[in-house]
C-alpha positions as CSV (number, residue, x, y, z in Angstrom):
1,M,-17.0,32.0,71.8
2,A,-14.1,34.3,71.5
3,L,-14.2,37.8,71.2
4,N,-14.2,39.2,67.6
5,K,-12.3,42.0,66.4
6,D,-15.1,44.8,66.5
7,E,-15.8,43.9,70.1
8,V,-12.2,44.1,71.2
9,A,-11.8,47.2,69.4
10,S,-14.9,48.7,71.0
11,I,-13.7,47.9,74.5
12,V,-10.1,48.9,73.9
13,T,-11.1,52.5,72.5
14,K,-13.6,52.6,75.6
15,F,-11.3,51.9,78.2
16,G,-7.7,52.6,76.6
17,K,-5.8,55.7,76.0
18,N,-6.0,55.2,72.3
19,E,-7.0,52.5,69.9
20,K,-3.9,50.3,70.1
21,D,-3.7,50.3,74.0
22,T,-4.4,46.8,74.7
23,G,-1.9,46.5,77.7
24,A,-3.5,48.9,80.0
25,E,-4.8,47.3,83.3
26,E,-8.3,48.7,82.6
27,V,-8.5,47.4,79.1
28,Q,-7.3,43.9,80.2
29,V,-10.2,43.9,83.0
30,A,-12.8,44.9,80.7
31,L,-11.8,42.2,78.1
32,L,-11.8,39.4,80.9
33,T,-14.9,40.7,82.0
34,E,-16.6,40.4,78.6
35,R,-15.0,37.0,78.2
36,I,-16.2,36.0,81.6
37,N,-19.8,37.0,80.7
38,Q,-19.8,34.9,77.5
39,L,-18.2,31.8,79.5
40,T,-20.9,32.1,82.1
41,E,-23.7,32.2,79.5
42,H,-22.0,29.2,77.7
43,C,-21.7,27.2,81.1
44,K,-25.5,27.9,81.7
45,H,-26.5,26.0,78.5
46,F,-23.9,23.4,78.7
47,K,-23.6,22.3,82.4
48,K,-21.4,19.1,81.8
49,D,-18.7,21.2,80.0
50,K,-16.1,20.7,82.7
51,S,-13.3,22.4,80.7
52,G,-15.4,25.4,80.0
53,Q,-16.0,25.7,83.6
54,R,-12.3,25.3,84.2
55,G,-11.6,28.0,81.7
56,L,-14.1,30.3,83.3
57,L,-12.6,30.0,86.8
58,I,-9.1,30.7,85.2
59,Q,-10.5,33.9,83.7
60,V,-11.9,35.0,87.1
61,G,-8.7,34.4,88.8
62,K,-6.8,36.3,86.2
63,R,-9.2,39.2,86.5
64,R,-9.0,39.2,90.3
65,R,-5.2,39.5,90.1
66,V,-5.1,42.2,87.8
67,L,-7.8,44.1,89.9
68,K,-5.8,43.4,93.1
69,Y,-2.7,45.2,91.4
70,I,-5.0,48.1,90.4
71,Q,-6.3,48.4,93.7
72,R,-2.8,48.3,95.3
73,T,-1.4,51.0,93.0
74,N,-4.2,53.6,92.6
75,L,-7.3,53.0,94.6
76,E,-9.3,55.9,92.9
77,R,-8.8,54.4,89.3
78,Y,-9.8,50.9,90.9
79,R,-13.1,52.2,92.2
80,S,-13.9,54.0,88.9
81,L,-13.4,50.9,87.1
82,I,-15.4,48.6,89.3
83,K,-18.4,51.2,89.2
84,E,-18.0,51.5,85.4
85,L,-18.1,47.6,84.8
86,G,-20.6,46.9,87.5
87,L,-18.5,44.1,89.2
88,R,-19.1,44.7,92.8
89,K,-22.6,44.9,94.3
């Protein structure tokens, strides 16, 4: 269920400034989005897994807070990240 090293490395190189830049807000949002997608698929298969659903909601809240921070500090960076990840319709 967790992201493996290869998935994390590919996301970090795509959204970060270099291959070790895991603290950048864009990288954090991208990693949370991938994790949320995996948990969503898990919750579709296992409907009675309440701890999984709770974990999903916690991850969504974390992503929302980081996105709110990005939106507050740099609106253009926020818009490009949302478009690239396909989060808003």
